[in-house]
C-alpha positions, 0 to 999 in steps of 0.5 A: 483900657489904655489912655490913648484908647480912651481919649480918642477922636470921638471923645476929642470931638465932643470934649469942648462944651463952650459956656457950660460944664467945665467950660462955664465962665464961673468954673474956668475964669477963676482957674485962669485968674489964679494960674495967671497970677502964679505964672507972673511974667514967667513961662507955664507948662500944662501937663495933659493940656487936652484941647486947651480949655485952660491953656488957650485963655491963659495964653490970651492973658499973655502967659507963655504956655507950653503943653504935654499931651498923650492924645493926638486927637485932643491936640488936633482939637486944640489946633483949631483954637491955637497954632503951634507957635502960640501954644507948643505941645510935646506929645507924650505922657505927663509922668516922663516926657520932657518939654524944653526949657525951664518954667516958673509954673507947672499945672495939672487941673481937673483931677487929671493926675488920677488918670495915672493908675499907679502910685509910682506913676503919680510920684513920677509925675511930681518928679517930672514937674520938679525937673521942669521948674526953676527954684521957687517955681510952683506945681499946681494940682486941682484934685477931688477928695475921695468920697468914700464916706458916701460908700456904705459897707459892702457897696461898690457903686455910688450915683454922683449925678442924675438929671434929665438925659444923664446918669453919672456914677462911680464904681470903687476898688478900695484895695487898689484905690481905683475908681471907674467913672461911668457917664451914661447919656440917653434920650427918649429912644431906647439908645444910650451912650456910655463913656468910662474913665479909670482913675486912681484916687489920692488922699491929700496927705498922700499927695503931700508925701508924693510932693516931698519925695519930689523935693516940693513943699506945700505952699497953699491948699484951698477948696477952690480956685478963688481961695476958699478955706479947705475943710473936712467937708471940701469935695476938692482942693487946689494945692500949690507946691513950691520948689524951695529956692535953696534947691 
């Protein structure tokens, strides 16, 4: 399934969950705080800006934010919160689409780089970020660590979350480094709703090599947005890559 088909009007309409999930203050505010500090007085570019979960509060902090987004329905949802003058958006994919101007910060949050399903596309995304950045500029990626230690030999699926009315599981293709995330929501009736998204998972070391191919150097890696130490037990990371000033 193509990404445009996945992020359709129905999904865009129920994507925002104000105050809960990835919109919960304890999830969102540390990300906005960190990105605002990294942007400083410069301009920021968000790859896959979606409905503006991060961009809107970041713009409210006074950061000049531009976005790139493939899904028109997601941008239409963003437009209910901020107009084109406040947050300009260029329609296109994050691996190849150019936004006008130069930026001090490009960022890509919540595992979204894994929506690119080949290594070549993911490398192209790094190179596209580099094209937008001034010397000394930073590219920030938030990404989960592959959970293959939870996958017993011969098993291809793992339940990630189970709660009343919801089951989340991952199915793996370890040869292609692909995951399909399955989200099943149900109620007391016999009916359930399934939403699936494909991803290509990336190991931190592989991500660093992609960065080097695009001319970046790793500046920092933490387990979260508040700066906790990244360890072998961390389930995710926030990695900050920098364009050397000599470039």
